[in-house]
C-alpha positions, 0 to 999 in steps of 0.5 A: 500500500501506499504512503497515502492509505496507510495515512487513510486507514491510521485517521480511522483506526484513530477514530475506532480507538476514539469510541473504544477510549470514550466506552472505556473510560466511562465504565470506571468513572461511573462512581464519581460522576454519582458521586460528583451530579447526586445522580442515583442508581437508575439514572446513572445506569441510563448515563450508559444505557443512553449510549447505547440507545443512540448507537445500536437503534441508529447503526442501521440507518447510519449504514446506509446513508454512509452509502448513499451520501457520501463515506467520508462526508458522513465520517467528517461531519459525525466525527466532529458531531462527537467531539463537539458533545463529548466535550459537552459531557465534561460540562454537564452540570445535571444529570439530564444533561449528561444522558442527552449528551450520552444518547447522542454521542452514542448516534454521531458514533452510529453514523461516524462507524460505519461509514469509516469502516466501509471505507476500507472496504471500499477503498482498498480490494478485496482480498490480502488488502483489504484483510491485512486493513480490517485486521488492523483496523480491528486490533486497533479498535480492540485497543483503544477499550483497554487501554481506554480502561486504564487511562480513565482510572488515570483521569478519574481519579483527577476528575471525572470531567476529562474522561469526556475532554481527552476525547476531544483533543483526540478527535480534533486531530483525527478531523484535521488528518481524515479532512487532508487524508480522506480522498473527495469523491463524488456522489451521484446527485439522484442517490439522495434521493432515494433514501428509505424513509418509511424504512429508517424510520420503522427500523430505527424504533424497532432496535430502539425498543429493544435494545431498551427493552432489553436494559431495562430487563434486569431493573423493570417487571416484565409488565414493563418490558413485554410490550416495548418488546410487542412494540419492536417486534410489530414495527421489524415485522413492519418493515419488513413488509416495507422494503419488500414495495419499496423501490430504493428499501433502506436493506435490500431482503435478499442481503439476508439471504448471503448466508456467509454474513448471517453466519458471521452477524449472529456469530459477531452478536453472541461474542460480544454477548459473552464479552461484556456479560463476563466482564462485567461479572468479573469487574465486580467480583473485583471491585465489590467484593475482592476490595479492588480499587478503580486503578488495580481493576483497570490495569487487571483487565489490560492484558485482555489488550493483547489482541491489540497486538496479534489483530494486525501480526498474528492473525493475517497470518493464520488467516493466509493460510487457514482462512476466515471461517477457520479462524474465526472458530479457533477463537471462539472455541477460545472464549469457551476455554475463557469462561468454563476456566472462570467457572470454579470461581473463589473468594480469595483468587489470585490474578495469577489463577485469574489471568489464564482466563484472561489472557485467554479470552485476548487470544480469543477477541484477536482471533474471531473480530476482525475475521468476522469483521471481514467474513460479513462484508465480503462478497457485497456489492460496493453500493451497500458495503456500509449496511453491511458494516451497519448490520455488524456494528448493529449485532455487536452493540445489541449482543453487548446489550442483551451479554449485560442485561442477561448477566445482571439477571442471572447474578439478581436471581441468582444472589441469595442473600447479602454474605460473601457466600451468597454474592460469590454464589451469584457470581458463580451462576452469571458467568454461565451466561458467557459460556453458552453465549461462547457456545452457541456462537461456536455452534455457529461457527462450525456451521459457518466452516461446513458450509464455505466454498472449496477455494474461497479463502473468505469462506474457510481456504486459504486467501491467494498469495498473489495479490489483491483480486480485480476491483470491481466495477463502481462508481467513483466513490470507490475510488480506492486510497491504496492506488493515491500515488506517495 
């Protein structure tokens, strides 16, 4: 790749790193925010839930907007919104101000993230070149989350407001570099009229209600969550009907008949559910049962970030030799092993006793996350790359919400009493949630391996060593940054 292509990739990696850091830093700053703004537990959880709602609810619309209105334009515009509302969150003096800022920040990430991903999937030639770019990109995302845990602990120990101000500086640097490096491309004016407004409203409302239902499942009675689940289902059915008749649908339903894409999205949902549920339980164990500080807990979880090093170095070699499907399956099986190793959790486990589970989880993430991204976008037409990326990230986000809600629900139900042993029994029961999720994801991975097309790297055969595949025909929007002269 040319120096300009590497520059574009680093800009996009900076944005996804920013998104990971932002989420992780907020996680460890919540206790300080509660104390300063005098927020109740119910209101505090909305600081996280508002972001999840905005991110998960608008992701599909964000992906389609990138396809229709220009990936560069959507990326830079919504990165600017992300920058502004992250700073406004740091200026909040009331809980509701912070919640509104987090919701808009989540919406901006929902438009920015699929736009950035589709710049890669349309700008780098399908094959080894794109695979390398995606694996570097996914490793950076994971590294941002892991590093953010430590940075958040350090910043929150000084003042929680720096957790919001720090991303402003990084956002500005990424914005300036992106404006200079991401190539301008012509977008046909006729596409501006092709947005399926009815479908966008229906699916966005459906996803918002579904994520809201999952988030509320742990702290609201079933009589309150059931209507939102039912309304979400009804809106999904309405969306399907709209897409069947729309002249320019938001999501072409035929795309959902692509087996590899559906399996990758489903495996990604389950993998995210297990990962976030596991992390939630382990952090509670360390903070509440063991009495570890925020910074100690952050450093303990840092080892999971080994995937930031392995994703761009080891994983491409494994994909080249064994293919994406086998590497994904290996990662999912390692996740099962990681969660199983933590099941005998004791009341006084030392860090060396927890280390095998945590390091194996980092290895699992490095093998599964990047190749899932490749499989979910491979073979999709360039005019639908934004939608494909939006589908994948919607599944990741919904999986995270589902895993957190499920683990929290099991923890609450299984904790019979207030003593240390009762709490520990609750943690052990809740750890079954990520184990089950990873096991089902591994079964999906087995189906993907059985359904591979011989000779095709993305489906399980080794990638060709001769170089990138021929570039498919496309509009000026698909101009590849890898071909821009030095």
